[in-house]
C-alpha positions in Angstrom: 59.6 -1.0 72.5 62.0 -3.2 70.4 61.1 -6.4 68.7 63.4 -8.8 66.9 61.7 -10.0 63.8 62.4 -13.5 62.8 59.1 -14.1 60.9 56.3 -12.5 59.3 54.1 -13.3 62.2 56.7 -11.4 64.5 56.4 -8.4 62.2 52.5 -8.8 62.2 52.7 -8.7 66.0 54.8 -5.5 66.0 52.4 -3.8 63.8 49.5 -4.8 66.0 51.4 -3.7 69.2 52.3 -0.2 67.8 48.8 0.3 66.5 47.3 -0.5 69.9 49.9 1.8 71.7 48.6 4.7 69.4 45.1 3.8 70.4 44.1 3.1 66.6 41.7 0.5 65.5 42.5 -1.8 62.5 40.0 0.3 60.5 42.0 3.5 61.2 45.2 1.9 60.4 43.7 0.7 56.9 42.7 4.0 56.2 46.0 5.4 56.9 47.8 2.7 54.9 45.3 2.6 52.2 44.3 -1.1 53.1 41.2 -2.7 54.1 40.7 -3.6 57.9 40.3 -7.2 56.8 43.8 -7.1 55.2 45.4 -5.3 58.3 43.7 -8.2 60.3 45.5 -10.8 58.2 48.8 -8.9 58.5 48.5 -8.7 62.2 47.8 -12.3 62.6 50.7 -13.4 60.1 48.4 -14.8 57.6 49.9 -12.8 54.6 53.5 -13.5 55.0 54.8 -16.0 52.2 56.9 -13.5 50.3 58.0 -11.8 53.6 58.9 -15.3 55.0 61.3 -15.9 52.1 62.9 -12.4 52.4 63.4 -12.9 56.3 64.9 -16.3 55.7 67.2 -14.8 53.1 68.4 -12.0 55.5 68.8 -14.3 58.4 71.0 -16.7 56.2 73.0 -13.7 55.2 73.6 -13.1 59.0 71.2 -10.0 59.4 69.2 -9.3 62.3 66.1 -7.5 61.7 64.8 -5.3 64.7 61.7 -2.9 64.9 62.0 -0.2 67.3 59.6 2.5 68.2 61.5 6.0 68.0 58.8 7.6 70.2 59.7 5.2 73.1 63.5 5.7 72.5 63.4 9.5 72.8 61.2 9.4 76.0 58.1 11.2 74.2 
């Protein structure tokens, strides 16, 4: 899986997709990351992205492309 990230919502969707592929709940991911399930839900739905949106905009305007890739899938594991 490879996802181009242009917005905070794109990043949230990538997190949700990877979590689901690993058969984890939002609660499981929250425990792993030290965050609440509610906050994981906000991240995945793109509701907590103000600072991230600014950072992504700066990177895009500098000509950067941000891509998320899952190394497990690239290696065929």
